[in-house]
VEXTI-617674 format. One record per atom (N, C-alpha, C, CB): residue number from 1; atom name; x, y, z. Coordinates in steps of 0.02 Angstrom, whole numbers, plus 50000, padded with zeros to 5 digits. Glycine has a CB too. Layout:
     n   atom      xx      yy      zz
   NUM     CA       X       Y       Z
...
//
This chain:
     n   atom      xx      yy      zz
     1      N   50035   49943   50001
     1     CA   50000   49995   50008
     1      C   50047   50059   49996
     1     CB   49966   49991   50074
     2      N   50020   50119   49957
     2     CA   50060   50173   49954
     2      C   50012   50233   49974
     2     CB   50096   50180   49884
     3      N   50030   50282   50012
     3     CA   49984   50335   50026
     3      C   50026   50407   50022
     3     CB   49949   50322   50101
     4      N   49989   50446   49989
     4     CA   50023   50504   49969
     4      C   49980   50563   49989
     4     CB   50040   50504   49895
     5      N   50003   50610   50033
     5     CA   49965   50672   50056
     5      C   49982   50718   50019
     5     CB   49973   50694   50122
     6      N   49932   50754   49977
     6     CA   49948   50801   49935
     6      C   49950   50882   49971
     6     CB   49897   50792   49876
     7      N   49892   50891   50004
     7     CA   49899   50965   50032
     7      C   49833   50959   50085
     7     CB   49892   51037   49961
     8      N   49850   50990   50143
     8     CA   49792   50990   50186
     8      C   49738   51043   50176
     8     CB   49814   50995   50251
     9      N   49767   51094   50144
     9     CA   49717   51150   50131
     9      C   49674   51169   50186
     9     CB   49674   51133   50077
    10      N   49699   51183   50241
    10     CA   49657   51199   50303
    10      C   49618   51151   50337
    10     CB   49612   51246   50289
    11      N   49622   51093   50311
    11     CA   49591   51044   50341
    11      C   49632   51012   50412
    11     CB   49579   50994   50285
    12      N   49601   50993   50457
    12     CA   49639   50965   50514
    12      C   49672   50905   50496
    12     CB   49598   50953   50572
    13      N   49747   50905   50505
    13     CA   49785   50853   50477
    13      C   49774   50783   50508
    13     CB   49854   50871   50481
    14      N   49744   50798   50577
    14     CA   49736   50728   50611
    14      C   49670   50691   50582
    14     CB   49730   50738   50697
    15      N   49622   50731   50570
    15     CA   49558   50706   50534
    15      C   49572   50684   50470
    15     CB   49505   50757   50529
    16      N   49608   50711   50431
    16     CA   49619   50689   50369
    16      C   49654   50630   50372
    16     CB   49649   50734   50330
    17      N   49711   50618   50416
    17     CA   49745   50557   50421
    17      C   49700   50490   50452
    17     CB   49806   50574   50465
    18      N   49652   50521   50483
    18     CA   49600   50472   50519
    18      C   49558   50445   50453
    18     CB   49544   50517   50582
    19      N   49542   50498   50410
    19     CA   49498   50475   50353
    19      C   49537   50425   50313
    19     CB   49474   50534   50307
    20      N   49613   50447   50298
    20     CA   49638   50402   50252
    20      C   49652   50335   50279
    20     CB   49695   50428   50225
    21      N   49660   50333   50343
    21     CA   49680   50271   50375
    21      C   49612   50220   50371
    21     CB   49706   50289   50456
    22      N   49559   50254   50382
    22     CA   49490   50215   50376
    22      C   49487   50185   50309
    22     CB   49424   50262   50385
    23      N   49504   50221   50246
    23     CA   49490   50200   50184
    23      C   49549   50147   50176
    23     CB   49486   50260   50129
    24      N   49612   50147   50199
    24     CA   49661   50111   50197
    24      C   49636   50034   50224
    24     CB   49715   50146   50237
    25      N   49607   50041   50284
    25     CA   49587   49977   50317
    25      C   49536   49944   50277
    25     CB   49562   49987   50387
    26      N   49495   49983   50251
    26     CA   49438   49952   50202
    26      C   49463   49930   50148
    26     CB   49386   49996   50179
    27      N   49505   49959   50122
    27     CA   49542   49929   50052
    27      C   49572   49866   50065
    27     CB   49603   49976   50022
    28      N   49607   49863   50121
    28     CA   49647   49794   50143
    28      C   49602   49746   50155
    28     CB   49690   49797   50208
    29      N   49543   49758   50188
    29     CA   49496   49704   50194
    29      C   49465   49672   50125
    29     CB   49440   49730   50237
    30      N   49456   49729   50088
    30     CA   49413   49708   50027
    30      C   49458   49677   49979
    30     CB   49375   49770   49991
    31      N   49524   49691   49981
    31     CA   49577   49668   49927
    31      C   49573   49594   49935
    31     CB   49658   49698   49940
    32      N   49568   49563   49999
    32     CA   49562   49493   50014
    32      C   49494   49457   49987
    32     CB   49568   49487   50090
    33      N   49444   49505   49963
    33     CA   49386   49472   49954
    33      C   49373   49477   49877
    33     CB   49330   49502   49999
    34      N   49341   49526   49849
    34     CA   49321   49523   49780
    34      C   49334   49589   49743
    34     CB   49250   49505   49776
    35      N   49378   49632   49768
    35     CA   49386   49700   49739
    35      C   49429   49690   49676
    35     CB   49420   49753   49790
    36      N   49472   49640   49673
    36     CA   49516   49641   49620
    36      C   49589   49635   49642
    36     CB   49506   49702   49582
    37      N   49641   49635   49598
    37     CA   49708   49629   49617
    37      C   49743   49707   49623
    37     CB   49746   49580   49561
    38      N   49704   49751   49612
    38     CA   49745   49811   49623
    38      C   49679   49874   49618
    38     CB   49814   49817   49556
    39      N   49710   49933   49660
    39     CA   49651   49990   49665
    39      C   49695   50047   49667
    39     CB   49596   49987   49734
    40      N   49665   50111   49649
    40     CA   49693   50172   49663
    40      C   49639   50218   49682
    40     CB   49731   50196   49606
    41      N   49643   50252   49729
    41     CA   49590   50298   49760
    41      C   49617   50366   49781
    41     CB   49559   50265   49824
    42      N   49574   50423   49760
    42     CA   49593   50486   49782
    42      C   49542   50521   49817
    42     CB   49615   50523   49732
    43      N   49566   50545   49872
    43     CA   49518   50589   49909
    43      C   49523   50651   49896
    43     CB   49521   50585   49974
    44      N   49476   50695   49876
    44     CA   49475   50765   49852
    44      C   49423   50804   49885
    44     CB   49465   50768   49778
    45      N   49446   50879   49884
    45     CA   49391   50927   49900
    45      C   49369   50965   49834
    45     CB   49415   50980   49958
    46      N   49344   51022   49834
    46     CA   49318   51051   49771
    46      C   49384   51082   49742
    46     CB   49255   51107   49782
    47      N   49445   51088   49759
    47     CA   49501   51122   49738
    47      C   49555   51070   49707
    47     CB   49528   51165   49798
    48      N   49560   51013   49738
    48     CA   49625   50977   49715
    48      C   49619   50909   49755
    48     CB   49700   51021   49735
    49      N   49664   50860   49749
    49     CA   49674   50794   49786
    49      C   49699   50815   49856
    49     CB   49728   50743   49749
    50      N   49678   50777   49902
    50     CA   49697   50787   49970
    50      C   49749   50715   49980
    50     CB   49623   50792   50026
    51      N   49729   50664   49960
    51     CA   49769   50612   49969
    51      C   49758   50554   49913
    51     CB   49758   50589   50038
    52      N   49807   50507   49899
    52     CA   49797   50459   49841
    52      C   49828   50404   49882
    52     CB   49834   50477   49763
    53      N   49784   50342   49880
    53     CA   49796   50280   49913
    53      C   49796   50231   49849
    53     CB   49739   50263   49973
    54      N   49851   50195   49848
    54     CA   49852   50139   49803
    54      C   49876   50071   49834
    54     CB   49896   50156   49746
    55      N   49850   50026   49802
    55     CA   49855   49953   49841
    55      C   49862   49901   49784
    55     CB   49782   49934   49890
    56      N   49900   49846   49792
    56     CA   49893   49797   49746
    56      C   49931   49800   49681
    56     CB   49830   49793   49734
    57      N   49915   49769   49628
    57     CA   49954   49751   49575
    57      C   49913   49783   49508
    57     CB   49964   49668   49576
    58      N   49955   49813   49472
    58     CA   49925   49835   49403
    58      C   49939   49774   49358
    58     CB   49962   49906   49371
    59      N   49986   49731   49373
    59     CA   50000   49666   49337
    59      C   50016   49610   49384
    59     CB   50059   49674   49288
    60      N   49975   49568   49385
    60     CA   49991   49511   49438
    60      C   50044   49474   49422
    60     CB   49938   49462   49449
    61      N   50049   49458   49348
    61     CA   50107   49408   49323
    61      C   50171   49438   49341
    61     CB   50106   49394   49240
    62      N   50189   49509   49332
    62     CA   50258   49535   49343
    62      C   50258   49577   49410
    62     CB   50282   49581   49279
    63      N   50204   49562   49448
    63     CA   50204   49598   49521
    63      C   50215   49666   49517
    63     CB   50257   49572   49570
    64      N   50191   49702   49462
    64     CA   50200   49776   49448
    64      C   50144   49811   49490
    64     CB   50195   49796   49366
    65      N   50166   49849   49541
    65     CA   50115   49882   49583
    65      C   50081   49948   49550
    65     CB   50151   49902   49650
    66      N   50017   49942   49574
    66     CA   49975   50004   49556
    66      C   50009   50067   49587
    66     CB   49897   49998   49585
    67      N   50010   50121   49545
    67     CA   50040   50183   49577
    67      C   49993   50239   49552
    67     CB   50121   50196   49555
    68      N   50001   50303   49576
    68     CA   49958   50352   49562
    68      C   49957   50371   49480
    68     CB   49978   50411   49608
    69      N   50005   50332   49452
    69     CA   50015   50357   49371
    69      C   49975   50298   49336
    69     CB   50108   50359   49339
    70      N   49950   50242   49363
    70     CA   49921   50191   49330
    70      C   49861   50206   49296
    70     CB   49911   50142   49371
    71      N   49857   50191   49235
    71     CA   49796   50202   49197
    71      C   49740   50145   49205
    71     CB   49816   50208   49122
    72      N   49682   50166   49225
    72     CA   49631   50115   49220
    72      C   49573   50132   49172
    72     CB   49604   50103   49288
    73      N   49548   50081   49133
    73     CA   49492   50086   49085
    73      C   49433   50089   49127
    73     CB   49488   50025   49033
    74      N   49399   50151   49108
    74     CA   49343   50161   49150
    74      C   49278   50147   49110
    74     CB   49344   50231   49178
    75      N   49285   50107   49067
    75     CA   49227   50074   49021
    75      C   49172   50129   49003
    75     CB   49186   50008   49062
    76      N   49111   50105   49025
    76     CA   49057   50144   49008
    76      C   49046   50217   49039
    76     CB   49003   50105   49022
    77      N   49085   50223   49087
    77     CA   49091   50292   49120
    77      C   49111   50348   49074
    77     CB   49144   50290   49177
    78      N   49155   50320   49020
    78     CA   49172   50359   48955
    78      C   49105   50390   48926
    78     CB   49209   50306   48897
    79      N   49059   50364   48929
    79     CA   48986   50390   48899
    79      C   48979   50464   48929
    79     CB   48914   50337   48926
    80      N   48999   50478   48987
    80     CA   48988   50543   49016
    80      C   49027   50590   48982
    80     CB   49002   50546   49086
    81      N   49096   50578   48955
    81     CA   49132   50612   48915
    81      C   49104   50630   48855
    81     CB   49182   50582   48907
    82      N   49075   50583   48826
    82     CA   49033   50590   48750
    82      C   48984   50636   48761
    82     CB   48992   50520   48720
    83      N   48943   50635   48819
    83     CA   48887   50672   48821
    83      C   48900   50742   48840
    83     CB   48840   50643   48863
    84      N   48959   50753   48876
    84     CA   48979   50824   48894
    84      C   49003   50855   48826
    84     CB   49040   50828   48955
    85      N   49031   50826   48790
    85     CA   49066   50839   48717
    85      C   48997   50858   48672
    85     CB   49115   50760   48682
    86      N   48950   50817   48677
    86     CA   48884   50841   48633
    86      C   48860   50907   48669
    86     CB   48816   50778   48633
    87      N   48853   50904   48731
    87     CA   48819   50961   48747
    87      C   48855   51030   48739
    87     CB   48798   50952   48812
    88      N   48921   51023   48733
    88     CA   48969   51080   48715
    88      C   48945   51095   48647
    88     CB   49050   51060   48716
    89      N   48935   51053   48605
    89     CA   48912   51071   48535
    89      C   48843   51102   48536
    89     CB   48910   51008   48488
    90      N   48809   51084   48575
    90     CA   48738   51109   48582
    90      C   48749   51188   48602
    90     CB   48693   51063   48643
    91      N   48788   51194   48655
    91     CA   48805   51271   48681
    91      C   48828   51305   48618
    91     CB   48869   51277   48744
    92      N   48878   51281   48583
    92     CA   48906   51319   48521
    92      C   48854   51323   48464
    92     CB   48974   51282   48492
    93      N   48791   51302   48462
    93     CA   48737   51307   48417
    93      C   48758   51263   48359
    93     CB   48722   51381   48397
    94      N   48794   51206   48370
    94     CA   48817   51157   48315
    94      C   48770   51103   48317
    94     CB   48890   51130   48323
    95      N   48741   51089   48372
    95     CA   48710   51021   48375
    95      C   48630   51031   48411
    95     CB   48765   50967   48425
    96      N   48582   51005   48377
    96     CA   48516   51011   48398
    96      C   48497   50943   48430
    96     CB   48470   51032   48340
    97      N   48475   50945   48497
    97     CA   48460   50879   48529
    97      C   48394   50850   48499
    97     CB   48452   50887   48609
    98      N   48353   50893   48473
    98     CA   48295   50859   48445
    98      C   48288   50848   48365
    98     CB   48238   50897   48468
    99      N   48352   50850   48339
    99     CA   48353   50842   48268
    99      C   48367   50771   48263
    99     CB   48404   50888   48231
   100      N   48343   50750   48195
   100     CA   48357   50669   48184
   100      C   48431   50655   48175
   100     CB   48317   50638   48116
   101      N   48454   50607   48181
   101     CA   48525   50581   48176
   101      C   48543   50590   48108
   101     CB   48535   50506   48196
   102      N   48497   50573   48066
   102     CA   48517   50594   47986
   102      C   48539   50665   47965
   102     CB   48454   50583   47941
   103      N   48515   50708   48014
   103     CA   48534   50772   47994
   103      C   48623   50786   47995
   103     CB   48494   50821   48045
   104      N   48650   50736   48042
   104     CA   48719   50738   48042
   104      C   48756   50676   48021
   104     CB   48738   50756   48104
   105      N   48730   50624   48015
   105     CA   48763   50571   47987
   105      C   48707   50542   47929
   105     CB   48786   50515   48048
   106      N   48706   50566   47872
   106     CA   48654   50553   47823
   106      C   48645   50477   47810
   106     CB   48670   50590   47757
   107      N   48709   50441   47814
   107     CA   48707   50372   47796
   107      C   48673   50327   47859
   107     CB   48784   50349   47778
   108      N   48658   50357   47917
   108     CA   48624   50327   47970
   108      C   48558   50286   47950
   108     CB   48609   50381   48018
   109      N   48545   50231   47959
   109     CA   48488   50191   47947
   109      C   48472   50133   47984
   109     CB   48490   50172   47889
   110      N   48410   50125   48006
   110     CA   48399   50068   48059
   110      C   48321   50057   48033
   110     CB   48411   50092   48153
   111      N   48315   49984   48042
   111     CA   48244   49959   48021
   111      C   48197   49981   48079
   111     CB   48242   49874   48008
   112      N   48136   50002   48049
   112     CA   48084   50038   48095
   112      C   48024   50032   48072
   112     CB   48093   50106   48104
   113      N   47963   50017   48114
   113     CA   47902   50021   48090
   113      C   47869   50083   48121
   113     CB   47867   49960   48101
   114      N   47902   50124   48152
   114     CA   47871   50180   48177
   114      C   47895   50247   48137
   114     CB   47888   50182   48254
   115      N   47850   50290   48155
   115     CA   47855   50360   48111
   115      C   47912   50405   48139
   115     CB   47783   50406   48115
   116      N   47921   50399   48212
   116     CA   47961   50449   48234
   116      C   48035   50426   48226
   116     CB   47942   50466   48304
   117      N   48074   50485   48203
   117     CA   48146   50474   48185
   117      C   48184   50467   48248
   117     CB   48176   50533   48142
   118      N   48246   50432   48248
   118     CA   48292   50439   48311
   118      C   48325   50502   48315
   118     CB   48346   50387   48314
   119      N   48322   50534   48365
   119     CA   48352   50596   48377
   119      C   48411   50597   48425
   119     CB   48302   50640   48399
   120      N   48456   50648   48427
   120     CA   48512   50654   48465
   120      C   48495   50643   48536
   120     CB   48544   50719   48453
   121      N   48440   50674   48553
   121     CA   48414   50664   48627
   121      C   48402   50579   48637
   121     CB   48334   50711   48638
   122      N   48381   50554   48599
   122     CA   48360   50475   48605
   122      C   48424   50439   48616
   122     CB   48320   50442   48536
   123      N   48475   50463   48577
   123     CA   48543   50420   48587
   123      C   48572   50436   48656
   123     CB   48601   50438   48528
   124      N   48569   50502   48672
   124     CA   48600   50521   48732
   124      C   48567   50489   48796
   124     CB   48599   50595   48736
   125      N   48501   50477   48792
   125     CA   48465   50453   48853
   125      C   48448   50388   48847
   125     CB   48408   50490   48868
   126      N   48471   50346   48802
   126     CA   48460   50271   48790
   126      C   48397   50256   48780
   126     CB   48482   50229   48842
   127      N   48351   50295   48750
   127     CA   48282   50287   48722
   127      C   48268   50286   48656
   127     CB   48244   50331   48742
   128      N   48326   50266   48615
   128     CA   48318   50261   48540
   128      C   48280   50201   48515
   128     CB   48385   50261   48507
   129      N   48293   50145   48555
   129     CA   48265   50084   48533
   129      C   48314   50045   48497
   129     CB   48206   50094   48493
   130      N   48379   50069   48485
   130     CA   48424   50028   48455
   130      C   48451   49969   48488
   130     CB   48472   50063   48438
   131      N   48486   49919   48460
   131     CA   48515   49867   48484
   131      C   48566   49888   48537
   131     CB   48543   49831   48431
   132      N   48586   49836   48590
   132     CA   48635   49858   48634
   132      C   48707   49874   48602
   132     CB   48640   49807   48685
   133      N   48721   49818   48551
   133     CA   48794   49817   48524
   133      C   48797   49768   48468
   133     CB   48848   49796   48581
   134      N   48832   49789   48421
   134     CA   48857   49735   48363
   134      C   48927   49719   48374
   134     CB   48850   49762   48285
   135      N   48926   49667   48412
   135     CA   48992   49636   48435
   135      C   49035   49604   48374
   135     CB   48975   49578   48489
   136      N   49001   49580   48337
   136     CA   49030   49534   48277
   136      C   49074   49578   48238
   136     CB   48971   49501   48226
   137      N   49063   49639   48232
   137     CA   49101   49688   48182
   137      C   49157   49729   48214
   137     CB   49050   49739   48149
   138      N   49219   49711   48187
   138     CA   49278   49739   48227
   138      C   49283   49822   48216
   138     CB   49350   49700   48201
   139      N   49253   49842   48156
   139     CA   49258   49914   48141
   139      C   49200   49953   48161
   139     CB   49268   49924   48071
   140      N   49203   50005   48213
   140     CA   49147   50022   48232
   140      C   49109   50069   48189
   140     CB   49154   50043   48290
   141      N   49141   50097   48137
   141     CA   49100   50131   48084
   141      C   49059   50090   48045
   141     CB   49139   50166   48039
   142      N   49078   50030   48039
   142     CA   49045   49975   47999
   142      C   48986   49952   48047
   142     CB   49098   49910   47979
   143      N   48999   49957   48113
   143     CA   48945   49935   48154
   143      C   48885   49983   48155
   143     CB   48969   49924   48222
   144      N   48884   50033   48147
   144     CA   48850   50087   48132
   144      C   48807   50073   48070
   144     CB   48896   50142   48124
   145      N   48843   50064   48007
   145     CA   48818   50042   47951
   145      C   48768   49980   47958
   145     CB   48873   50028   47910
   146      N   48798   49934   48001
   146     CA   48764   49873   48005
   146      C   48696   49875   48036
   146     CB   48803   49828   48040
   147      N   48683   49931   48073
   147     CA   48616   49951   48102
   147      C   48555   49943   48057
   147     CB   48618   50023   48121
   148      N   48570   49960   47996
   148     CA   48510   49944   47948
   148      C   48485   49879   47941
   148     CB   48526   49962   47883
   149      N   48529   49829   47971
   149     CA   48505   49754   47960
   149      C   48475   49742   48027
   149     CB   48568   49694   47941
   150      N   48462   49790   48073
   150     CA   48425   49778   48137
   150      C   48359   49813   48139
   150     CB   48467   49800   48198
   151      N   48326   49803   48186
   151     CA   48256   49832   48203
   151      C   48257   49869   48262
   151     CB   48203   49779   48211
   152      N   48217   49933   48272
   152     CA   48207   49958   48323
   152      C   48171   49919   48377
   152     CB   48182   50009   48309
   153      N   48193   49916   48431
   153     CA   48145   49874   48483
   153      C   48080   49906   48506
   153     CB   48184   49859   48549
   154      N   48078   49978   48486
   154     CA   48013   50006   48517
   154      C   48019   50078   48475
   154     CB   48014   50013   48613
   155      N   47957   50121   48483
   155     CA   47966   50179   48459
   155      C   48013   50231   48488
   155     CB   47913   50200   48456
   156      N   48059   50262   48453
   156     CA   48104   50310   48495
   156      C   48064   50357   48540
   156     CB   48149   50354   48448
   157      N   48095   50360   48604
   157     CA   48072   50397   48657
   157      C   48021   50361   48704
   157     CB   48044   50457   48630
   158      N   47993   50294   48680
   158     CA   47948   50268   48723
   158      C   47966   50224   48782
   158     CB   47910   50236   48687
   159      N   48033   50196   48774
   159     CA   48064   50163   48839
   159      C   48140   50180   48843
   159     CB   48056   50079   48838
   160      N   48159   50152   48899
   160     CA   48235   50157   48910
   160      C   48264   50090   48900
   160     CB   48253   50183   48983
   161      N   48321   50087   48854
   161     CA   48352   50024   48847
   161      C   48421   50031   48833
   161     CB   48323   49986   48799
   162      N   48466   50023   48867
   162     CA   48534   50039   48871
   162      C   48571   50015   48802
   162     CB   48565   50004   48936
   163      N   48594   50066   48769
   163     CA   48631   50046   48697
   163      C   48699   50075   48688
   163     CB   48589   50073   48634
   164      N   48751   50033   48683
   164     CA   48820   50053   48670
   164      C   48821   50085   48598
   164     CB   48869   49989   48675
   165      N   48776   50054   48557
   165     CA   48776   50084   48494
   165      C   48758   50150   48485
   165     CB   48740   50052   48457
   166      N   48704   50173   48527
   166     CA   48687   50245   48532
   166      C   48747   50293   48537
   166     CB   48644   50255   48591
   167      N   48789   50273   48578
   167     CA   48843   50319   48580
   167      C   48903   50312   48540
   167     CB   48863   50322   48640
   168      N   48908   50245   48512
   168     CA   48951   50239   48450
   168      C   48934   50294   48397
   168     CB   48941   50168   48418
   169      N   48868   50292   48385
   169     CA   48839   50346   48338
   169      C   48850   50418   48355
   169     CB   48767   50338   48334
   170      N   48843   50424   48423
   170     CA   48867   50504   48445
   170      C   48939   50517   48434
   170     CB   48856   50521   48526
   171      N   48979   50465   48433
   171     CA   49057   50477   48424
   171      C   49058   50508   48356
   171     CB   49107   50406   48429
   172      N   49027   50473   48308
   172     CA   49036   50492   48231
   172      C   48999   50559   48227
   172     CB   49002   50433   48175
   173      N   48950   50576   48259
   173     CA   48912   50648   48248
   173      C   48973   50702   48279
   173     CB   48825   50654   48301
   174      N   49002   50685   48324
   174     CA   49052   50730   48356
   174      C   49114   50741   48303
   174     CB   49079   50695   48429
   175      N   49132   50687   48268
   175     CA   49181   50694   48219
   175      C   49154   50741   48167
   175     CB   49201   50627   48190
   176      N   49087   50732   48144
   176     CA   49065   50773   48087
   176      C   49068   50849   48111
   176     CB   48990   50750   48062
   177      N   49049   50860   48173
   177     CA   49040   50928   48197
   177      C   49105   50957   48209
   177     CB   48998   50931   48260
   178      N   49155   50929   48231
   178     CA   49226   50958   48252
   178      C   49272   50950   48200
   178     CB   49257   50924   48315
   179      N   49267   50910   48144
   179     CA   49318   50896   48102
   179      C   49377   50868   48128
   179     CB   49333   50948   48071
   180      N   49377   50836   48199
   180     CA   49423   50797   48224
   180      C   49409   50732   48239
   180     CB   49444   50822   48271
   181      N   49452   50676   48256
   181     CA   49436   50618   48275
   181      C   49412   50616   48336
   181     CB   49482   50580   48269
   182      N   49368   50569   48359
   182     CA   49340   50566   48432
   182      C   49398   50574   48486
   182     CB   49300   50493   48445
   183      N   49447   50538   48474
   183     CA   49500   50555   48522
   183      C   49525   50629   48531
   183     CB   49558   50516   48504
   184      N   49547   50656   48470
   184     CA   49555   50720   48471
   184      C   49498   50774   48496
   184     CB   49574   50732   48411
   185      N   49443   50760   48494
   185     CA   49389   50797   48515
   185      C   49382   50789   48596
   185     CB   49325   50772   48475
   186      N   49390   50737   48613
   186     CA   49388   50725   48692
   186      C   49454   50764   48717
   186     CB   49390   50636   48714
   187      N   49506   50753   48699
   187     CA   49560   50779   48717
   187      C   49556   50863   48716
   187     CB   49612   50748   48674
   188      N   49538   50888   48670
   188     CA   49540   50961   48655
   188      C   49484   50999   48691
   188     CB   49533   50973   48578
   189      N   49428   50968   48698
   189     CA   49368   51002   48732
   189      C   49356   50988   48799
   189     CB   49309   50987   48701
   190      N   49393   50924   48822
   190     CA   49379   50906   48896
   190      C   49438   50904   48932
   190     CB   49345   50841   48906
   191      N   49484   50855   48912
   191     CA   49548   50836   48946
   191      C   49586   50888   48961
   191     CB   49588   50794   48911
   192      N   49608   50922   48901
   192     CA   49651   50984   48902
   192      C   49625   51036   48945
   192     CB   49659   51013   48836
   193      N   49570   51059   48941
   193     CA   49547   51118   48976
   193      C   49541   51094   49056
   193     CB   49473   51145   48943
   194      N   49529   51044   49071
   194     CA   49530   51010   49145
   194      C   49596   50994   49163
   194     CB   49487   50943   49152
   195      N   49656   51002   49126
   195     CA   49719   50978   49138
   195      C   49721   50905   49164
   195     CB   49749   51023   49183
   196      N   49683   50870   49127
   196     CA   49682   50796   49138
   196      C   49736   50768   49091
   196     CB   49608   50763   49123
   197      N   49795   50791   49091
   197     CA   49851   50772   49049
   197      C   49880   50705   49047
   197     CB   49900   50811   49064
   198      N   49863   50669   49106
   198     CA   49882   50597   49108
   198      C   49830   50552   49092
   198     CB   49905   50577   49171
   199      N   49771   50577   49075
   199     CA   49715   50531   49049
   199      C   49719   50527   48969
   199     CB   49638   50560   49073
   200      N   49689   50473   48947
   200     CA   49692   50451   48881
   200      C   49618   50449   48854
   200     CB   49728   50382   48876
   201      N   49605   50472   48796
   201     CA   49540   50474   48765
   201      C   49508   50411   48737
   201     CB   49543   50519   48715
   202      N   49566   50374   48717
   202     CA   49563   50311   48683
   202      C   49607   50257   48703
   202     CB   49573   50322   48618
   203      N   49598   50196   48700
   203     CA   49642   50137   48724
   203      C   49670   50105   48670
   203     CB   49606   50086   48765
   204      N   49740   50121   48660
   204     CA   49778   50102   48601
   204      C   49837   50053   48625
   204     CB   49806   50170   48564
   205      N   49882   50032   48585
   205     CA   49942   49996   48602
   205      C   49987   50051   48631
   205     CB   49974   49957   48539
   206      N   49989   50111   48616
   206     CA   50031   50159   48637
   206      C   50035   50171   48709
   206     CB   50015   50215   48607
   207      N   49975   50151   48739
   207     CA   49964   50165   48821
   207      C   49965   50102   48861
   207     CB   49892   50200   48838
   208      N   49976   50039   48826
   208     CA   49979   49974   48853
   208      C   50018   49978   48923
   208     CB   50013   49925   48800
   209      N   50080   49998   48913
   209     CA   50124   49993   48970
   209      C   50095   50025   49033
   209     CB   50191   50025   48953
   210      N   50055   50078   49026
   210     CA   50037   50127   49082
   210      C   49965   50102   49101
   210     CB   50037   50210   49056
   211      N   49934   50049   49075
   211     CA   49874   50022   49092
   211      C   49874   49965   49149
   211     CB   49845   49998   49031
   212      N   49831   49968   49197
   212     CA   49818   49909   49232
   212      C   49794   49853   49187
   212     CB   49771   49923   49284
   213      N   49816   49791   49203
   213     CA   49794   49745   49166
   213      C   49720   49725   49185
   213     CB   49840   49694   49169
   214      N   49684   49694   49136
   214     CA   49611   49668   49153
   214      C   49617   49599   49175
   214     CB   49559   49670   49091
   215      N   49571   49578   49215
   215     CA   49559   49516   49246
   215      C   49489   49495   49248
   215     CB   49583   49518   49308
   216      N   49483   49419   49244
   216     CA   49426   49398   49255
   216      C   49430   49352   49319
   216     CB   49401   49366   49195
   217      N   49376   49340   49356
   217     CA   49380   49305   49415
   217      C   49373   49232   49413
   217     CB   49337   49328   49456
   218      N   49355   49206   49348
   218     CA   49349   49131   49335
   218      C   49365   49118   49263
   218     CB   49277   49102   49353
   219      N   49388   49060   49243
   219     CA   49391   49038   49179
   219      C   49322   49021   49151
   219     CB   49436   48982   49175
   220      N   49269   49011   49188
   220     CA   49207   48980   49174
   220      C   49153   49035   49164
   220     CB   49189   48930   49230
   221      N   49102   49017   49120
   221     CA   49051   49061   49125
   221      C   48984   49020   49144
   221     CB   49045   49101   49060
   222      N   48987   48961   49175
   222     CA   48928   48930   49195
   222      C   48932   48917   49265
   222     CB   48916   48870   49159
   223      N   48973   48958   49306
   223     CA   48983   48937   49379
   223      C   49013   49002   49416
   223     CB   49037   48868   49386
   224      N   48993   49012   49482
   224     CA   49029   49068   49514
   224      C   49092   49050   49521
   224     CB   49006   49089   49577
   225      N   49133   49108   49533
   225     CA   49208   49105   49544
   225      C   49220   49077   49616
   225     CB   49243   49180   49535
   226      N   49269   49033   49622
   226     CA   49291   49010   49686
   226      C   49330   49074   49730
   226     CB   49341   48944   49672
   227      N   49314   49078   49787
   227     CA   49354   49128   49821
   227      C   49433   49126   49819
   227     CB   49336   49126   49889
   228      N   49449   49061   49807
   228     CA   49522   49038   49819
   228      C   49556   49048   49742
   228     CB   49527   48948   49849
   229      N   49519   49058   49691
   229     CA   49538   49062   49627
   229      C   49583   49117   49615
   229     CB   49484   49066   49588
   230      N   49637   49117   49576
   230     CA   49681   49175   49545
   230      C   49646   49208   49492
   230     CB   49749   49150   49515
   231      N   49661   49274   49495
   231     CA   49622   49307   49436
   231      C   49648   49289   49373
   231     CB   49624   49383   49438
   232      N   49607   49288   49322
   232     CA   49631   49265   49253
   232      C   49639   49326   49205
   232     CB   49578   49212   49220
   233      N   49692   49326   49176
   233     CA   49694   49385   49126
   233      C   49647   49384   49074
   233     CB   49756   49391   49094
   234      N   49619   49445   49062
   234     CA   49570   49453   49019
   234      C   49607   49468   48949
   234     CB   49521   49508   49046
   235      N   49576   49466   48893
   235     CA   49611   49474   48831
   235      C   49618   49546   48823
   235     CB   49575   49442   48770
   236      N   49675   49565   48785
   236     CA   49690   49631   48781
   236      C   49662   49646   48705
   236     CB   49771   49646   48795
   237      N   49627   49706   48695
   237     CA   49617   49741   48634
   237      C   49610   49815   48631
   237     CB   49564   49717   48608
   238      N   49626   49846   48573
   238     CA   49616   49917   48577
   238      C   49550   49942   48568
   238     CB   49655   49949   48533
   239      N   49529   49994   48593
   239     CA   49462   50019   48589
   239      C   49454   50089   48586
   239     CB   49426   49998   48641
   240      N   49428   50114   48533
   240     CA   49424   50186   48509
   240      C   49360   50217   48504
   240     CB   49452   50194   48446
   241      N   49297   50186   48516
   241     CA   49238   50215   48496
   241      C   49207   50249   48570
   241     CB   49188   50156   48457
   242      N   49157   50286   48559
   242     CA   49138   50330   48600
   242      C   49094   50307   48659
   242     CB   49108   50376   48564
   243      N   49082   50241   48653
   243     CA   49037   50205   48709
   243      C   49086   50187   48771
   243     CB   49001   50130   48677
   244      N   49144   50182   48763
   244     CA   49189   50154   48825
   244      C   49266   50165   48810
   244     CB   49176   50067   48838
   245      N   49299   50215   48794
   245     CA   49357   50213   48776
   245      C   49412   50246   48815
   245     CB   49354   50233   48721
   246      N   49386   50284   48871
   246     CA   49428   50322   48904
   246      C   49471   50282   48964
   246     CB   49387   50378   48928
   247      N   49528   50302   48973
   247     CA   49574   50268   49024
   247      C   49595   50335   49067
   247     CB   49646   50222   48985
//
């Protein structure tokens, strides 16, 4: 375990240390259960980090420890970055939440028996009726093209149904509006202004050495993991689309 205290900023140092100690004790307990091989946690106020706690391994095989510089793939939390970038384009007058997707991606098409078009708001709020994901296609632009071979599950706006594909489409809308790649868009409009210079907008081989390795808790998909089982390395792959690519 490693703990770094950044700055007390007027906070009682004794109370701050008590808080950090409680967090450390909790992590030590959970690391032996189901939390995973490694973790990094930051305690902040409205101004800056107060303390950073790291524990365990970023790579179990090499025993490489987690540090405050370790990158973690945040998965679908990346969608919040995509949504922020879209709303920035709304503020700039370049994106209309109620406009059909085809206003921005003319080749977008999906099978539908409903009169309502899929709008930007539907994509952002998971109410489009699109399928969750098209996993068999390795190129995400072609995934969007393949939507024409699927059907909406309901009239747009009628229900909530979580859709990664909706955010893949939003990524290409952002590229149309900014003239930049999705990675460049997130870097320019979110990461750089927030001085998040150590974060990465997409997961590529270039950042592989900085990433915590992914692990599964079991080899099997038909039974629960044994508490005594060692974590099983998950497959490595690059990921660049707007549904979950931030590290």
